[in-house]
PQR file of N, CA, C, O and H, with PARSE charges and radii, in Angstrom:
ATOM      1  N   MET A   1     -27.047   3.038  -6.329 -0.4000 1.5000
ATOM      2  CA  MET A   1     -26.804   4.752  -7.114 -0.0000 2.0000
ATOM      3  C   MET A   1     -25.776   5.291  -6.512  0.5500 1.7000
ATOM      4  O   MET A   1     -24.989   5.945  -7.197 -0.5500 1.4000
ATOM      5  N   LEU A   2     -25.528   5.117  -4.916 -0.4000 1.5000
ATOM      6  CA  LEU A   2     -24.398   5.766  -4.659 -0.0000 2.0000
ATOM      7  C   LEU A   2     -23.240   5.930  -4.985  0.5500 1.7000
ATOM      8  O   LEU A   2     -22.746   7.053  -5.085 -0.5500 1.4000
ATOM      9  H   LEU A   2     -26.167   4.586  -4.359  0.4000 1.0000
ATOM     10  N   PRO A   3     -22.271   4.279  -5.324 -0.5600 1.5000
ATOM     11  CA  PRO A   3     -21.415   4.013  -6.213  0.2800 2.0000
ATOM     12  C   PRO A   3     -21.099   5.137  -7.501  0.5500 1.7000
ATOM     13  O   PRO A   3     -20.006   5.666  -7.706 -0.5500 1.4000
ATOM     14  N   ASP A   4     -22.051   5.298  -8.109 -0.4000 1.5000
ATOM     15  CA  ASP A   4     -22.503   5.742  -9.073 -0.0000 2.0000
ATOM     16  C   ASP A   4     -22.058   7.297  -8.850  0.5500 1.7000
ATOM     17  O   ASP A   4     -21.236   7.891  -9.548 -0.5500 1.4000
ATOM     18  H   ASP A   4     -22.938   4.869  -7.943  0.4000 1.0000
ATOM     19  N   CYS A   5     -22.648   7.743  -7.922 -0.4000 1.5000
ATOM     20  CA  CYS A   5     -22.733   9.039  -7.713 -0.0000 2.0000
ATOM     21  C   CYS A   5     -21.248   9.648  -7.020  0.5500 1.7000
ATOM     22  O   CYS A   5     -20.709  10.750  -7.117 -0.5500 1.4000
ATOM     23  H   CYS A   5     -23.316   7.260  -7.356  0.4000 1.0000
ATOM     24  N   GLN A   6     -20.799   8.169  -6.152 -0.4000 1.5000
ATOM     25  CA  GLN A   6     -19.554   8.788  -5.758 -0.0000 2.0000
ATOM     26  C   GLN A   6     -18.493   8.710  -7.344  0.5500 1.7000
ATOM     27  O   GLN A   6     -18.476   9.881  -7.724 -0.5500 1.4000
ATOM     28  H   GLN A   6     -21.238   7.274  -6.074  0.4000 1.0000
ATOM     29  N   LYS A   7     -17.862   8.066  -8.104 -0.4000 1.5000
ATOM     30  CA  LYS A   7     -17.509   8.058  -9.321 -0.0000 2.0000
ATOM     31  C   LYS A   7     -17.739   9.906 -10.098  0.5500 1.7000
ATOM     32  O   LYS A   7     -16.882  10.591 -10.656 -0.5500 1.4000
ATOM     33  H   LYS A   7     -17.876   7.115  -7.795  0.4000 1.0000
ATOM     34  N   ILE A   8     -18.859  10.157  -9.890 -0.4000 1.5000
ATOM     35  CA  ILE A   8     -19.075  11.268 -10.517 -0.0000 2.0000
ATOM     36  C   ILE A   8     -17.961  12.687  -9.259  0.5500 1.7000
ATOM     37  O   ILE A   8     -17.059  13.517  -9.378 -0.5500 1.4000
ATOM     38  H   ILE A   8     -19.555   9.601  -9.437  0.4000 1.0000
ATOM     39  N   LEU A   9     -18.780  12.173  -8.301 -0.4000 1.5000
ATOM     40  CA  LEU A   9     -18.030  12.957  -7.427 -0.0000 2.0000
ATOM     41  C   LEU A   9     -16.041  13.390  -7.114  0.5500 1.7000
ATOM     42  O   LEU A   9     -15.308  14.343  -6.849 -0.5500 1.4000
ATOM     43  H   LEU A   9     -19.513  11.499  -8.204  0.4000 1.0000
ATOM     44  N   ILE A  10     -16.004  12.080  -7.356 -0.4000 1.5000
ATOM     45  CA  ILE A  10     -14.433  12.043  -7.368 -0.0000 2.0000
ATOM     46  C   ILE A  10     -14.068  12.917  -8.816  0.5500 1.7000
ATOM     47  O   ILE A  10     -13.369  13.925  -8.708 -0.5500 1.4000
ATOM     48  H   ILE A  10     -16.600  11.306  -7.571  0.4000 1.0000
ATOM     49  N   LYS A  11     -14.452  12.590  -9.849 -0.4000 1.5000
ATOM     50  CA  LYS A  11     -14.337  13.484 -11.434 -0.0000 2.0000
ATOM     51  C   LYS A  11     -14.666  14.857 -11.225  0.5500 1.7000
ATOM     52  O   LYS A  11     -14.368  15.531 -12.210 -0.5500 1.4000
ATOM     53  H   LYS A  11     -15.020  11.772  -9.937  0.4000 1.0000
ATOM     54  N   THR A  12     -15.112  15.430 -10.406 -0.4000 1.5000
ATOM     55  CA  THR A  12     -15.700  16.594 -10.464 -0.0000 2.0000
ATOM     56  C   THR A  12     -14.636  17.107  -9.450  0.5500 1.7000
ATOM     57  O   THR A  12     -14.093  18.162  -9.776 -0.5500 1.4000
ATOM     58  H   THR A  12     -15.354  14.882  -9.605  0.4000 1.0000
ATOM     59  N   LEU A  13     -14.241  16.534  -8.263 -0.4000 1.5000
ATOM     60  CA  LEU A  13     -13.222  16.753  -7.463 -0.0000 2.0000
ATOM     61  C   LEU A  13     -11.872  17.097  -8.206  0.5500 1.7000
ATOM     62  O   LEU A  13     -11.384  18.210  -8.011 -0.5500 1.4000
ATOM     63  H   LEU A  13     -14.682  15.677  -7.999  0.4000 1.0000
ATOM     64  N   SER A  14     -11.132  16.045  -9.192 -0.4000 1.5000
ATOM     65  CA  SER A  14      -9.858  15.873  -9.792 -0.0000 2.0000
ATOM     66  C   SER A  14     -10.381  17.436 -10.576  0.5500 1.7000
ATOM     67  O   SER A  14      -9.548  18.300 -10.303 -0.5500 1.4000
ATOM     68  H   SER A  14     -11.528  15.141  -9.350  0.4000 1.0000
ATOM     69  N   LEU A  15     -11.392  17.923 -11.354 -0.4000 1.5000
ATOM     70  CA  LEU A  15     -11.282  18.719 -12.115 -0.0000 2.0000
ATOM     71  C   LEU A  15     -11.407  19.822 -11.459  0.5500 1.7000
ATOM     72  O   LEU A  15     -11.022  20.724 -12.203 -0.5500 1.4000
ATOM     73  H   LEU A  15     -12.068  17.220 -11.576  0.4000 1.0000
ATOM     74  N   ILE A  16     -11.755  20.251 -10.418 -0.4000 1.5000
ATOM     75  CA  ILE A  16     -11.991  21.487  -9.455 -0.0000 2.0000
ATOM     76  C   ILE A  16     -10.600  21.621  -9.154  0.5500 1.7000
ATOM     77  O   ILE A  16      -9.993  22.621  -9.538 -0.5500 1.4000
ATOM     78  H   ILE A  16     -12.068  19.518  -9.814  0.4000 1.0000
ATOM     79  N   PHE A  17     -10.142  20.887  -8.629 -0.4000 1.5000
ATOM     80  CA  PHE A  17      -8.438  20.852  -7.778 -0.0000 2.0000
ATOM     81  C   PHE A  17      -7.261  20.946  -8.640  0.5500 1.7000
ATOM     82  O   PHE A  17      -6.129  20.481  -8.501 -0.5500 1.4000
ATOM     83  H   PHE A  17     -10.635  20.075  -8.317  0.4000 1.0000
ATOM     84  N   GLN A  18      -7.753  21.608  -9.502 -0.4000 1.5000
ATOM     85  CA  GLN A  18      -6.115  22.217 -10.730 -0.0000 2.0000
ATOM     86  C   GLN A  18      -5.930  23.163 -10.045  0.5500 1.7000
ATOM     87  O   GLN A  18      -6.659  23.829  -9.310 -0.5500 1.4000
ATOM     88  H   GLN A  18      -8.672  21.986  -9.615  0.4000 1.0000
ATOM     89  N   PRO A  19      -4.479  23.219 -10.429 -0.5600 1.5000
ATOM     90  CA  PRO A  19      -3.534  24.281  -9.909  0.2800 2.0000
ATOM     91  C   PRO A  19      -4.352  25.524 -10.185  0.5500 1.7000
ATOM     92  O   PRO A  19      -4.529  26.310  -9.255 -0.5500 1.4000
ATOM     93  N   ASP A  20      -5.063  25.869 -11.828 -0.4000 1.5000
ATOM     94  CA  ASP A  20      -5.280  27.216 -11.641 -0.0000 2.0000
ATOM     95  C   ASP A  20      -6.712  27.517 -11.480  0.5500 1.7000
ATOM     96  O   ASP A  20      -7.253  28.515 -11.955 -0.5500 1.4000
ATOM     97  H   ASP A  20      -4.920  25.230 -12.584  0.4000 1.0000
ATOM     98  N   THR A  21      -7.311  26.587 -10.772 -0.4000 1.5000
ATOM     99  CA  THR A  21      -8.312  27.101 -10.505 -0.0000 2.0000
ATOM    100  C   THR A  21      -8.671  28.152  -9.312  0.5500 1.7000
ATOM    101  O   THR A  21      -7.651  28.620  -8.805 -0.5500 1.4000
ATOM    102  H   THR A  21      -6.872  25.776 -10.386  0.4000 1.0000
ATOM    103  N   ASP A  22      -9.535  28.489  -8.912 -0.4000 1.5000
ATOM    104  CA  ASP A  22     -10.194  30.089  -8.720 -0.0000 2.0000
ATOM    105  C   ASP A  22     -10.128  29.312  -7.169  0.5500 1.7000
ATOM    106  O   ASP A  22     -10.830  28.320  -6.973 -0.5500 1.4000
ATOM    107  H   ASP A  22     -10.363  28.109  -9.323  0.4000 1.0000
ATOM    108  N   VAL A  23      -9.211  29.863  -6.079 -0.4000 1.5000
ATOM    109  CA  VAL A  23      -9.858  29.196  -4.509 -0.0000 2.0000
ATOM    110  C   VAL A  23     -10.651  29.518  -3.946  0.5500 1.7000
ATOM    111  O   VAL A  23     -10.547  29.393  -2.725 -0.5500 1.4000
ATOM    112  H   VAL A  23      -8.641  30.669  -6.239  0.4000 1.0000
ATOM    113  N   GLN A  24     -12.140  30.232  -4.630 -0.4000 1.5000
ATOM    114  CA  GLN A  24     -13.310  30.975  -4.367 -0.0000 2.0000
ATOM    115  C   GLN A  24     -13.525  29.136  -4.400  0.5500 1.7000
ATOM    116  O   GLN A  24     -13.434  28.264  -3.537 -0.5500 1.4000
ATOM    117  H   GLN A  24     -12.225  30.333  -5.621  0.4000 1.0000
ATOM    118  N   CYS A  25     -13.738  29.138  -5.370 -0.4000 1.5000
ATOM    119  CA  CYS A  25     -14.411  27.788  -6.545 -0.0000 2.0000
ATOM    120  C   CYS A  25     -14.163  26.135  -5.161  0.5500 1.7000
ATOM    121  O   CYS A  25     -14.930  25.253  -4.774 -0.5500 1.4000
ATOM    122  H   CYS A  25     -13.811  29.847  -6.071  0.4000 1.0000
ATOM    123  N   LYS A  26     -12.441  26.544  -4.809 -0.4000 1.5000
ATOM    124  CA  LYS A  26     -12.241  25.098  -4.324 -0.0000 2.0000
ATOM    125  C   LYS A  26     -12.888  25.384  -2.702  0.5500 1.7000
ATOM    126  O   LYS A  26     -13.415  24.522  -1.999 -0.5500 1.4000
ATOM    127  H   LYS A  26     -11.818  27.260  -5.124  0.4000 1.0000
ATOM    128  N   SER A  27     -12.705  26.676  -2.384 -0.4000 1.5000
ATOM    129  CA  SER A  27     -13.460  26.948  -1.157 -0.0000 2.0000
ATOM    130  C   SER A  27     -15.004  26.429  -0.806  0.5500 1.7000
ATOM    131  O   SER A  27     -15.521  25.911   0.184 -0.5500 1.4000
ATOM    132  H   SER A  27     -12.277  27.376  -2.955  0.4000 1.0000
ATOM    133  N   ASN A  28     -15.449  26.810  -2.055 -0.4000 1.5000
ATOM    134  CA  ASN A  28     -17.502  26.546  -2.065 -0.0000 2.0000
ATOM    135  C   ASN A  28     -17.324  24.922  -1.960  0.5500 1.7000
ATOM    136  O   ASN A  28     -17.928  24.507  -0.971 -0.5500 1.4000
ATOM    137  H   ASN A  28     -15.029  27.231  -2.860  0.4000 1.0000
ATOM    138  N   VAL A  29     -16.774  24.052  -2.577 -0.4000 1.5000
ATOM    139  CA  VAL A  29     -16.417  22.514  -2.589 -0.0000 2.0000
ATOM    140  C   VAL A  29     -16.345  22.178  -1.142  0.5500 1.7000
ATOM    141  O   VAL A  29     -17.241  21.449  -0.715 -0.5500 1.4000
ATOM    142  H   VAL A  29     -16.283  24.390  -3.380  0.4000 1.0000
ATOM    143  N   LYS A  30     -15.477  22.567  -0.359 -0.4000 1.5000
ATOM    144  CA  LYS A  30     -14.859  22.160   0.881 -0.0000 2.0000
ATOM    145  C   LYS A  30     -16.305  22.781   1.593  0.5500 1.7000
ATOM    146  O   LYS A  30     -16.966  21.972   2.243 -0.5500 1.4000
ATOM    147  H   LYS A  30     -14.750  23.159  -0.705  0.4000 1.0000
ATOM    148  N   GLU A  31     -16.562  23.499   1.538 -0.4000 1.5000
ATOM    149  CA  GLU A  31     -17.845  24.156   2.251 -0.0000 2.0000
ATOM    150  C   GLU A  31     -19.377  23.396   1.877  0.5500 1.7000
ATOM    151  O   GLU A  31     -20.451  23.489   2.470 -0.5500 1.4000
ATOM    152  H   GLU A  31     -16.025  24.156   1.010  0.4000 1.0000
ATOM    153  N   PHE A  32     -19.083  22.785   0.915 -0.4000 1.5000
ATOM    154  CA  PHE A  32     -20.350  21.853   0.564 -0.0000 2.0000
ATOM    155  C   PHE A  32     -20.332  20.306   0.844  0.5500 1.7000
ATOM    156  O   PHE A  32     -21.307  19.666   1.238 -0.5500 1.4000
ATOM    157  H   PHE A  32     -18.211  22.709   0.433  0.4000 1.0000
ATOM    158  N   LEU A  33     -19.087  19.802   0.585 -0.4000 1.5000
ATOM    159  CA  LEU A  33     -18.566  18.349   1.416 -0.0000 2.0000
ATOM    160  C   LEU A  33     -18.931  18.415   2.647  0.5500 1.7000
ATOM    161  O   LEU A  33     -19.640  17.535   3.135 -0.5500 1.4000
ATOM    162  H   LEU A  33     -18.295  20.322   0.265  0.4000 1.0000
ATOM    163  N   GLU A  34     -18.523  19.426   3.316 -0.4000 1.5000
ATOM    164  CA  GLU A  34     -18.211  19.662   4.976 -0.0000 2.0000
ATOM    165  C   GLU A  34     -20.215  19.725   5.299  0.5500 1.7000
ATOM    166  O   GLU A  34     -20.783  19.038   6.147 -0.5500 1.4000
ATOM    167  H   GLU A  34     -17.947  20.141   2.919  0.4000 1.0000
ATOM    168  N   THR A  35     -20.927  20.758   4.328 -0.4000 1.5000
ATOM    169  CA  THR A  35     -22.751  20.576   4.870 -0.0000 2.0000
ATOM    170  C   THR A  35     -22.812  19.031   4.135  0.5500 1.7000
ATOM    171  O   THR A  35     -23.686  18.322   4.635 -0.5500 1.4000
ATOM    172  H   THR A  35     -20.465  21.316   3.638  0.4000 1.0000
ATOM    173  N   LEU A  36     -22.080  18.433   3.101 -0.4000 1.5000
ATOM    174  CA  LEU A  36     -22.971  17.067   2.958 -0.0000 2.0000
ATOM    175  C   LEU A  36     -22.859  15.866   4.489  0.5500 1.7000
ATOM    176  O   LEU A  36     -23.681  15.130   5.036 -0.5500 1.4000
ATOM    177  H   LEU A  36     -21.370  19.009   2.695  0.4000 1.0000
ATOM    178  N   HIS A  37     -21.552  16.153   4.709 -0.4000 1.5000
ATOM    179  CA  HIS A  37     -21.092  15.445   5.657 -0.0000 2.0000
ATOM    180  C   HIS A  37     -22.251  15.553   7.208  0.5500 1.7000
ATOM    181  O   HIS A  37     -22.403  14.609   7.984 -0.5500 1.4000
ATOM    182  H   HIS A  37     -20.884  16.751   4.265  0.4000 1.0000
ATOM    183  N   SER A  38     -22.710  16.464   7.303 -0.4000 1.5000
ATOM    184  CA  SER A  38     -23.197  17.073   8.362 -0.0000 2.0000
ATOM    185  C   SER A  38     -24.917  17.075   8.025  0.5500 1.7000
ATOM    186  O   SER A  38     -25.774  17.517   8.790 -0.5500 1.4000
ATOM    187  H   SER A  38     -22.587  17.230   6.673  0.4000 1.0000
ATOM    188  N   GLY A  39     -25.107  16.587   6.957 -0.4000 1.5000
ATOM    189  CA  GLY A  39     -26.536  16.520   7.164 -0.0000 2.0000
ATOM    190  C   GLY A  39     -27.345  17.593   6.189  0.5500 1.7000
ATOM    191  O   GLY A  39     -28.517  17.359   5.892 -0.5500 1.4000
ATOM    192  H   GLY A  39     -24.411  16.227   6.336  0.4000 1.0000
ATOM    193  N   GLY A  40     -26.749  18.635   5.766 -0.4000 1.5000
ATOM    194  CA  GLY A  40     -27.232  19.311   5.292 -0.0000 2.0000
ATOM    195  C   GLY A  40     -28.098  20.680   5.749  0.5500 1.7000
ATOM    196  O   GLY A  40     -27.222  21.386   5.250 -0.5500 1.4000
ATOM    197  H   GLY A  40     -25.798  18.825   6.007  0.4000 1.0000
ATOM    198  N   ASP A  41     -28.707  21.305   6.076 -0.4000 1.5000
ATOM    199  CA  ASP A  41     -29.369  22.766   6.861 -0.0000 2.0000
ATOM    200  C   ASP A  41     -29.337  21.889   8.860  0.5500 1.7000
ATOM    201  O   ASP A  41     -29.721  20.892   9.473 -0.5500 1.4000
ATOM    202  H   ASP A  41     -29.419  20.731   6.482  0.4000 1.0000
ATOM    203  N   ASP A  42     -28.857  22.720   8.980 -0.4000 1.5000
ATOM    204  CA  ASP A  42     -28.918  22.942  10.460 -0.0000 2.0000
ATOM    205  C   ASP A  42     -29.905  21.974  11.368  0.5500 1.7000
ATOM    206  O   ASP A  42     -29.446  21.457  12.386 -0.5500 1.4000
ATOM    207  H   ASP A  42     -28.545  23.529   8.483  0.4000 1.0000
ATOM    208  N   ASP A  43     -31.848  21.648  10.800 -0.4000 1.5000
ATOM    209  CA  ASP A  43     -32.244  20.875  11.299 -0.0000 2.0000
ATOM    210  C   ASP A  43     -32.310  19.051  11.052  0.5500 1.7000
ATOM    211  O   ASP A  43     -32.802  18.090  11.644 -0.5500 1.4000
ATOM    212  H   ASP A  43     -32.220  22.068   9.972  0.4000 1.0000
ATOM    213  N   GLN A  44     -31.529  19.283   9.861 -0.4000 1.5000
ATOM    214  CA  GLN A  44     -31.486  18.204   9.656 -0.0000 2.0000
ATOM    215  C   GLN A  44     -30.038  17.498  10.227  0.5500 1.7000
ATOM    216  O   GLN A  44     -28.984  18.106  10.413 -0.5500 1.4000
ATOM    217  H   GLN A  44     -31.129  20.063   9.380  0.4000 1.0000
ATOM    218  N   VAL A  45     -30.339  15.714  10.505 -0.4000 1.5000
ATOM    219  CA  VAL A  45     -29.015  14.965  10.651 -0.0000 2.0000
ATOM    220  C   VAL A  45     -28.353  13.609   9.538  0.5500 1.7000
ATOM    221  O   VAL A  45     -28.588  12.523   9.009 -0.5500 1.4000
ATOM    222  H   VAL A  45     -31.195  15.220  10.354  0.4000 1.0000
ATOM    223  N   SER A  46     -27.834  14.196   9.638 -0.4000 1.5000
ATOM    224  CA  SER A  46     -26.580  13.274   8.499 -0.0000 2.0000
ATOM    225  C   SER A  46     -26.758  11.794   8.824  0.5500 1.7000
ATOM    226  O   SER A  46     -26.691  11.506  10.019 -0.5500 1.4000
ATOM    227  H   SER A  46     -27.643  15.079  10.068  0.4000 1.0000
ATOM    228  N   THR A  47     -26.956  10.893   8.022 -0.4000 1.5000
ATOM    229  CA  THR A  47     -26.454   9.489   8.216 -0.0000 2.0000
ATOM    230  C   THR A  47     -25.245   9.072   7.971  0.5500 1.7000
ATOM    231  O   THR A  47     -24.341   9.752   7.485 -0.5500 1.4000
ATOM    232  H   THR A  47     -27.010  11.128   7.051  0.4000 1.0000
ATOM    233  N   GLU A  48     -25.160   7.328   8.481 -0.4000 1.5000
ATOM    234  CA  GLU A  48     -24.010   6.879   8.763 -0.0000 2.0000
ATOM    235  C   GLU A  48     -23.654   6.836   7.177  0.5500 1.7000
ATOM    236  O   GLU A  48     -22.882   7.783   7.030 -0.5500 1.4000
ATOM    237  H   GLU A  48     -25.894   6.776   8.876  0.4000 1.0000
ATOM    238  N   ALA A  49     -23.796   6.345   6.203 -0.4000 1.5000
ATOM    239  CA  ALA A  49     -24.202   6.220   5.218 -0.0000 2.0000
ATOM    240  C   ALA A  49     -23.617   7.265   3.924  0.5500 1.7000
ATOM    241  O   ALA A  49     -22.913   7.108   2.927 -0.5500 1.4000
ATOM    242  H   ALA A  49     -24.423   5.575   6.323  0.4000 1.0000
ATOM    243  N   LEU A  50     -24.482   8.610   4.691 -0.4000 1.5000
ATOM    244  CA  LEU A  50     -24.093   9.736   4.041 -0.0000 2.0000
ATOM    245  C   LEU A  50     -22.809  10.472   4.528  0.5500 1.7000
ATOM    246  O   LEU A  50     -22.251  11.327   3.841 -0.5500 1.4000
ATOM    247  H   LEU A  50     -25.055   8.738   5.501  0.4000 1.0000
ATOM    248  N   LYS A  51     -22.330  10.038   5.898 -0.4000 1.5000
ATOM    249  CA  LYS A  51     -20.757  10.461   6.088 -0.0000 2.0000
ATOM    250  C   LYS A  51     -19.768   9.092   5.360  0.5500 1.7000
ATOM    251  O   LYS A  51     -18.627   9.361   4.985 -0.5500 1.4000
ATOM    252  H   LYS A  51     -22.783   9.343   6.456  0.4000 1.0000
ATOM    253  N   GLU A  52     -20.107   8.186   5.264 -0.4000 1.5000
ATOM    254  CA  GLU A  52     -18.911   7.191   4.629 -0.0000 2.0000
ATOM    255  C   GLU A  52     -18.881   7.739   3.200  0.5500 1.7000
ATOM    256  O   GLU A  52     -17.862   7.974   2.551 -0.5500 1.4000
ATOM    257  H   GLU A  52     -21.034   7.967   5.568  0.4000 1.0000
ATOM    258  N   PHE A  53     -20.085   7.902   2.824 -0.4000 1.5000
ATOM    259  CA  PHE A  53     -20.115   8.333   1.192 -0.0000 2.0000
ATOM    260  C   PHE A  53     -19.357   9.777   1.077  0.5500 1.7000
ATOM    261  O   PHE A  53     -19.253  10.086  -0.110 -0.5500 1.4000
ATOM    262  H   PHE A  53     -20.913   7.711   3.351  0.4000 1.0000
ATOM    263  N   VAL A  54     -18.950  10.489   1.719 -0.4000 1.5000
ATOM    264  CA  VAL A  54     -18.233  11.924   1.620 -0.0000 2.0000
ATOM    265  C   VAL A  54     -16.749  11.552   1.895  0.5500 1.7000
ATOM    266  O   VAL A  54     -15.883  12.100   1.214 -0.5500 1.4000
ATOM    267  H   VAL A  54     -19.034  10.238   2.683  0.4000 1.0000
ATOM    268  N   TYR A  55     -16.288  10.347   3.179 -0.4000 1.5000
ATOM    269  CA  TYR A  55     -15.081  10.024   3.746 -0.0000 2.0000
ATOM    270  C   TYR A  55     -14.442   9.353   2.711  0.5500 1.7000
ATOM    271  O   TYR A  55     -13.273   9.615   2.425 -0.5500 1.4000
ATOM    272  H   TYR A  55     -16.992   9.902   3.732  0.4000 1.0000
ATOM    273  N   HIS A  56     -15.365   8.160   1.875 -0.4000 1.5000
ATOM    274  CA  HIS A  56     -14.887   7.771   0.921 -0.0000 2.0000
ATOM    275  C   HIS A  56     -14.560   8.539  -0.344  0.5500 1.7000
ATOM    276  O   HIS A  56     -13.414   8.698  -0.763 -0.5500 1.4000
ATOM    277  H   HIS A  56     -16.314   7.947   2.107  0.4000 1.0000
ATOM    278  N   VAL A  57     -15.467   8.921  -0.819 -0.4000 1.5000
ATOM    279  CA  VAL A  57     -15.075   9.584  -2.444 -0.0000 2.0000
ATOM    280  C   VAL A  57     -13.562  11.116  -1.675  0.5500 1.7000
ATOM    281  O   VAL A  57     -12.505  11.256  -2.289 -0.5500 1.4000
ATOM    282  H   VAL A  57     -16.399   8.792  -0.479  0.4000 1.0000
ATOM    283  N   ILE A  58     -13.797  11.761  -0.702 -0.4000 1.5000
ATOM    284  CA  ILE A  58     -12.213  12.520   0.119 -0.0000 2.0000
ATOM    285  C   ILE A  58     -10.838  11.581   0.067  0.5500 1.7000
ATOM    286  O   ILE A  58      -9.658  11.848  -0.156 -0.5500 1.4000
ATOM    287  H   ILE A  58     -14.656  11.648  -0.203  0.4000 1.0000
ATOM    288  N   LYS A  59     -11.612  10.257   0.405 -0.4000 1.5000
ATOM    289  CA  LYS A  59     -10.276   9.186   0.223 -0.0000 2.0000
ATOM    290  C   LYS A  59      -9.773   8.604  -0.981  0.5500 1.7000
ATOM    291  O   LYS A  59      -8.604   8.242  -1.114 -0.5500 1.4000
ATOM    292  H   LYS A  59     -12.571  10.040   0.586  0.4000 1.0000
ATOM    293  N   ALA A  60     -10.428   8.538  -1.630 -0.4000 1.5000
ATOM    294  CA  ALA A  60     -10.715   8.262  -3.352 -0.0000 2.0000
ATOM    295  C   ALA A  60      -9.801   8.806  -3.958  0.5500 1.7000
ATOM    296  O   ALA A  60      -8.745   8.418  -4.456 -0.5500 1.4000
ATOM    297  H   ALA A  60     -11.378   8.832  -1.521  0.4000 1.0000
ATOM    298  N   PHE A  61     -10.679  10.423  -3.802 -0.4000 1.5000
ATOM    299  CA  PHE A  61      -9.470  11.655  -4.683 -0.0000 2.0000
ATOM    300  C   PHE A  61      -8.460  11.496  -4.197  0.5500 1.7000
ATOM    301  O   PHE A  61      -7.537  11.105  -4.912 -0.5500 1.4000
ATOM    302  H   PHE A  61     -11.538  10.738  -3.398  0.4000 1.0000
ATOM    303  N   ALA A  62      -8.199  11.782  -2.531 -0.4000 1.5000
ATOM    304  CA  ALA A  62      -6.686  11.588  -2.432 -0.0000 2.0000
ATOM    305  C   ALA A  62      -5.867  10.947  -2.534  0.5500 1.7000
ATOM    306  O   ALA A  62      -4.778  11.423  -2.855 -0.5500 1.4000
ATOM    307  H   ALA A  62      -8.949  12.099  -1.951  0.4000 1.0000
ATOM    308  N   ASN A  63      -6.049   9.315  -2.266 -0.4000 1.5000
ATOM    309  CA  ASN A  63      -5.626   8.811  -3.285 -0.0000 2.0000
ATOM    310  C   ASN A  63      -5.055   8.199  -4.515  0.5500 1.7000
ATOM    311  O   ASN A  63      -4.180   7.337  -4.430 -0.5500 1.4000
ATOM    312  H   ASN A  63      -6.933   8.928  -2.005  0.4000 1.0000
ATOM    313  N   ASP A  64      -5.519   8.614  -5.651 -0.4000 1.5000
ATOM    314  CA  ASP A  64      -5.496   8.709  -6.740 -0.0000 2.0000
ATOM    315  C   ASP A  64      -4.488   9.584  -7.361  0.5500 1.7000
ATOM    316  O   ASP A  64      -4.502  10.805  -7.519 -0.5500 1.4000
ATOM    317  H   ASP A  64      -6.230   9.314  -5.720  0.4000 1.0000
ATOM    318  N   ARG A  65      -3.604   8.691  -7.680 -0.4000 1.5000
ATOM    319  CA  ARG A  65      -2.419   9.255  -8.168 -0.0000 2.0000
ATOM    320  C   ARG A  65      -1.831  10.346  -9.274  0.5500 1.7000
ATOM    321  O   ARG A  65      -0.653  10.548  -9.571 -0.5500 1.4000
ATOM    322  H   ARG A  65      -3.593   7.699  -7.551  0.4000 1.0000
ATOM    323  N   GLU A  66      -3.427  11.198  -9.960 -0.4000 1.5000
ATOM    324  CA  GLU A  66      -3.699  11.886 -10.648 -0.0000 2.0000
ATOM    325  C   GLU A  66      -3.792  13.535 -10.028  0.5500 1.7000
ATOM    326  O   GLU A  66      -3.378  14.622 -10.431 -0.5500 1.4000
ATOM    327  H   GLU A  66      -4.384  11.035  -9.719  0.4000 1.0000
ATOM    328  N   ASN A  67      -4.596  13.050  -8.792 -0.4000 1.5000
ATOM    329  CA  ASN A  67      -4.966  14.190  -7.562 -0.0000 2.0000
ATOM    330  C   ASN A  67      -3.240  14.876  -7.136  0.5500 1.7000
ATOM    331  O   ASN A  67      -2.927  15.931  -6.585 -0.5500 1.4000
ATOM    332  H   ASN A  67      -4.932  12.167  -8.465  0.4000 1.0000
ATOM    333  N   GLU A  68      -2.685  14.127  -7.491 -0.4000 1.5000
ATOM    334  CA  GLU A  68      -1.248  14.875  -6.827 -0.0000 2.0000
ATOM    335  C   GLU A  68      -1.395  16.492  -6.814  0.5500 1.7000
ATOM    336  O   GLU A  68      -1.869  17.169  -5.902 -0.5500 1.4000
ATOM    337  H   GLU A  68      -2.940  13.270  -7.938  0.4000 1.0000
ATOM    338  N   GLU A  69      -1.162  16.690  -7.360 -0.4000 1.5000
ATOM    339  CA  GLU A  69      -1.136  18.816  -7.688 -0.0000 2.0000
ATOM    340  C   GLU A  69      -1.804  19.155  -7.163  0.5500 1.7000
ATOM    341  O   GLU A  69      -1.625  20.312  -6.784 -0.5500 1.4000
ATOM    342  H   GLU A  69      -0.777  16.140  -8.101  0.4000 1.0000
ATOM    343  N   ALA A  70      -3.113  18.436  -6.709 -0.4000 1.5000
ATOM    344  CA  ALA A  70      -3.856  19.092  -5.947 -0.0000 2.0000
ATOM    345  C   ALA A  70      -3.557  19.791  -4.496  0.5500 1.7000
ATOM    346  O   ALA A  70      -3.984  20.901  -4.178 -0.5500 1.4000
ATOM    347  H   ALA A  70      -3.258  17.496  -7.017  0.4000 1.0000
ATOM    348  N   TYR A  71      -2.886  19.090  -3.815 -0.4000 1.5000
ATOM    349  CA  TYR A  71      -2.153  19.157  -2.518 -0.0000 2.0000
ATOM    350  C   TYR A  71      -0.671  20.221  -2.586  0.5500 1.7000
ATOM    351  O   TYR A  71      -0.178  20.975  -1.746 -0.5500 1.4000
ATOM    352  H   TYR A  71      -2.540  18.188  -4.073  0.4000 1.0000
ATOM    353  N   LEU A  72      -0.404  19.983  -3.526 -0.4000 1.5000
ATOM    354  CA  LEU A  72       0.661  21.204  -3.907 -0.0000 2.0000
ATOM    355  C   LEU A  72       0.315  23.047  -3.891  0.5500 1.7000
ATOM    356  O   LEU A  72       1.201  23.844  -4.198 -0.5500 1.4000
ATOM    357  H   LEU A  72      -0.804  19.371  -4.209  0.4000 1.0000
TER
END
């Protein structure tokens, strides 16, 4: 299940991080990924699998040549 979710999240990131996308939207996605990485609410603990999932999504997104403009 996680590999399918990873593909969907990477595609979503590539759509959000287009040059014309609102800064607030990008900020919200960053906050979402940080929350996902930390496990959610303050009283929840993130698992290593979830941390690795977020890491691999961001890494795959960053390594995709189609997303180069997202960093400009």
